[in-house]
C-alpha positions as CSV (number, residue, x, y, z in Angstrom):
1,X,93.5,83.0,70.2
2,X,95.3,81.0,73.0
3,X,98.4,83.1,72.7
4,X,96.4,86.3,72.9
5,X,94.7,85.0,76.1
6,X,98.1,84.1,77.5
7,X,99.5,87.5,76.7
8,X,96.5,89.2,78.4
9,X,96.9,87.0,81.5
10,X,100.7,87.8,81.5
11,X,100.1,91.5,81.3
12,X,97.5,91.3,84.1
13,X,99.9,89.5,86.3
14,X,102.6,92.0,85.6
15,X,100.3,94.9,86.5
16,X,99.2,93.1,89.7
17,X,102.9,92.5,90.6
18,X,103.7,96.2,90.0
19,X,100.7,97.3,92.2
20,X,101.8,94.9,95.0
21,X,105.3,96.3,94.8
22,X,104.1,99.9,95.0
23,X,101.8,99.0,97.9
24,X,104.8,97.3,99.7
25,X,107.1,100.3,99.1
26,X,104.4,102.7,100.4
27,X,103.8,100.6,103.5
28,X,107.5,100.3,104.2
29,X,108.0,104.0,103.8
30,X,105.1,104.7,106.2
31,X,106.4,102.2,108.8
32,X,109.9,103.6,108.6
33,X,108.5,107.1,109.1
34,X,106.8,105.9,112.2
35,X,110.0,104.3,113.6
36,X,112.0,107.5,112.9
37,X,109.3,109.6,114.5
38,X,109.2,107.4,117.6
39,X,113.0,107.5,118.0
40,X,112.9,111.3,117.6
41,X,110.6,111.6,120.6
42,X,113.5,110.4,122.9
43,X,116.7,111.3,121.0
44,X,118.3,113.4,118.3
45,X,118.1,111.5,115.0
46,X,120.3,112.5,112.1
47,X,118.2,111.9,109.0
48,X,119.9,113.5,106.0
49,X,119.9,110.3,103.9
50,X,116.6,109.1,105.3
51,X,114.7,112.3,104.3
52,X,116.1,112.2,100.8
53,X,115.5,108.5,100.2
54,X,112.0,108.5,101.7
55,X,111.1,111.5,99.5
56,X,112.5,109.9,96.4
57,X,110.6,106.6,97.0
58,X,107.3,108.4,97.6
59,X,107.8,110.8,94.6
60,X,108.6,107.9,92.2
61,X,105.4,106.1,93.4
62,X,103.3,109.2,93.2
63,X,104.5,109.8,89.6
64,X,103.7,106.2,88.7
65,X,107.3,105.3,88.0
66,X,109.0,102.1,89.1
67,X,111.6,102.8,91.7
68,X,115.1,102.6,90.1
69,X,118.2,103.9,91.8
70,X,118.1,106.6,94.5
71,X,120.5,108.7,92.4
72,X,118.1,108.6,89.5
73,X,115.1,109.3,91.8
74,X,117.0,112.3,93.2
75,X,117.5,113.7,89.8
76,X,113.7,113.2,89.1
77,X,112.7,115.0,92.3
78,X,115.1,117.8,91.8
79,X,114.1,118.4,88.2
80,X,110.4,118.2,88.9
81,X,110.3,120.3,92.1
82,X,113.5,122.2,92.9
83,X,115.2,123.3,89.8
84,X,114.1,124.9,86.5
85,X,116.0,125.5,83.3
86,X,116.3,129.1,82.4
87,X,118.1,129.8,79.1
88,X,120.2,126.7,79.5
89,X,121.1,127.3,83.2
90,X,119.7,125.5,86.2
91,X,118.1,127.8,88.7
92,X,116.0,127.2,91.7
93,X,112.2,126.9,91.0
94,X,110.1,129.8,92.4
95,X,109.0,127.7,95.4
96,X,112.6,126.5,96.1
97,X,113.9,130.0,95.7
98,X,111.4,131.3,98.3
99,X,112.5,128.6,100.8
100,X,116.2,129.4,100.0
101,X,115.7,133.1,100.8
102,X,113.9,132.3,104.1
103,X,116.7,129.9,105.2
104,X,119.4,132.4,104.1
105,X,117.7,135.1,106.2
106,X,117.6,132.8,109.2
107,X,121.2,131.7,108.7
108,X,122.3,135.4,108.6
109,X,124.4,134.8,105.6
110,X,123.9,134.3,101.9
111,X,125.3,131.3,100.1
112,X,125.3,131.9,96.4
113,X,122.2,130.4,94.6
114,X,124.6,128.9,92.0
115,X,126.4,127.0,94.8
116,X,123.1,125.7,96.1
117,X,122.1,124.5,92.6
118,X,125.4,122.8,92.2
119,X,125.0,121.1,95.6
120,X,121.5,119.9,94.6
121,X,123.0,118.3,91.5
122,X,125.3,116.3,93.8
123,X,123.1,115.9,96.9
124,X,123.0,112.1,96.9
125,X,126.8,111.9,96.9
126,X,127.1,114.6,99.5
127,X,124.9,112.6,101.9
128,X,127.7,110.1,102.3
129,X,130.0,112.6,104.1
130,X,128.1,112.9,107.4
131,X,126.4,109.5,107.8
132,X,126.3,108.3,111.4
133,X,127.0,111.0,114.0
134,X,128.4,114.1,112.4
135,X,130.5,116.6,114.4
136,X,127.7,119.1,114.2
137,X,125.6,116.8,116.4
138,X,128.1,116.7,119.2
139,X,126.5,119.8,120.8
140,X,123.9,118.4,123.2
141,X,121.2,118.3,120.5
142,X,117.7,118.2,121.8
143,X,115.5,115.3,120.7
144,X,114.0,115.5,117.2
145,X,114.7,114.8,113.5
146,X,117.8,116.6,112.2
147,X,119.2,117.3,108.8
148,X,121.9,119.6,107.6
149,X,125.6,120.4,107.7
150,X,127.8,122.7,109.7
151,X,129.1,124.6,106.7
152,X,128.6,125.2,103.0
153,X,125.4,124.9,101.0
154,X,124.4,121.3,102.1
155,X,122.3,122.6,105.0
156,X,120.4,124.9,102.8
157,X,119.9,122.2,100.2
158,X,118.5,119.8,102.8
159,X,116.3,122.5,104.2
160,X,114.9,123.3,100.8
161,X,114.4,119.5,100.2
162,X,112.7,118.9,103.5
163,X,110.3,121.9,103.2
164,X,109.3,120.9,99.6
165,X,108.8,117.2,100.7
166,X,106.6,118.4,103.6
167,X,104.5,120.6,101.2
168,X,104.0,117.6,98.9
169,X,103.0,115.4,101.9
170,X,106.0,113.0,101.6
171,X,107.2,113.7,105.1
172,X,104.8,114.6,107.8
173,X,107.1,115.5,110.8
174,X,109.1,118.6,111.8
175,X,112.7,118.7,110.8
176,X,115.4,120.7,112.6
177,X,117.8,121.9,109.9
178,X,121.4,122.8,110.9
179,X,122.7,125.6,108.7
180,X,126.1,127.2,108.5
181,X,127.7,128.1,111.9
182,X,125.3,125.6,113.6
183,X,122.3,127.8,113.3
184,X,119.2,125.7,113.6
185,X,115.7,126.3,112.2
186,X,112.6,124.2,112.4
187,X,110.7,123.3,109.3
188,X,107.2,122.1,109.8
189,X,104.5,121.8,107.2
190,X,106.9,123.4,104.7
191,X,107.2,126.5,106.8
192,X,110.5,127.9,108.2
193,X,110.5,128.9,111.8
194,X,112.8,129.3,114.8
195,X,113.7,126.1,116.6
196,X,111.6,125.5,119.7
197,X,113.4,126.6,122.9
């Protein structure tokens, strides 16, 4: 009987610890969101990694999973919200495909959907390429929160990611996405629109 009581106490303490950890992660994500939003009021903030990591953290918590690595969290988010398996091939989910088509239209060029799916599979690794102040930000960027890439499918991938994260309520601020040839679009509340003048 004593060992059963100890086990119940131990399980209760573990649950309380996990709940405290979840609450801490959520509070940290909320505070970090506030800091990024405040910075973006006065300067251009490159937020590729930040958008992905914040989304992953909040998605893991919303799903009731303990936060593991960001790489694993990316895979979870992608598989749950952005890709679907069709006859053994990864394709964009219907929502992600709609966002992809709108972004492609705004960019004035079509990057093959297969390339976008491949880039999604490798998105966390790709974030390491333009970390601090990428070349595409050297063009007198207006203040705001930016994500994207000057070429290839990464800009589309981050646009799809940001729009879906906004629709899920994981990020609550507008994002200016840089697509191929430095074309910029604004994503707000999951909707694609022209960048403010």
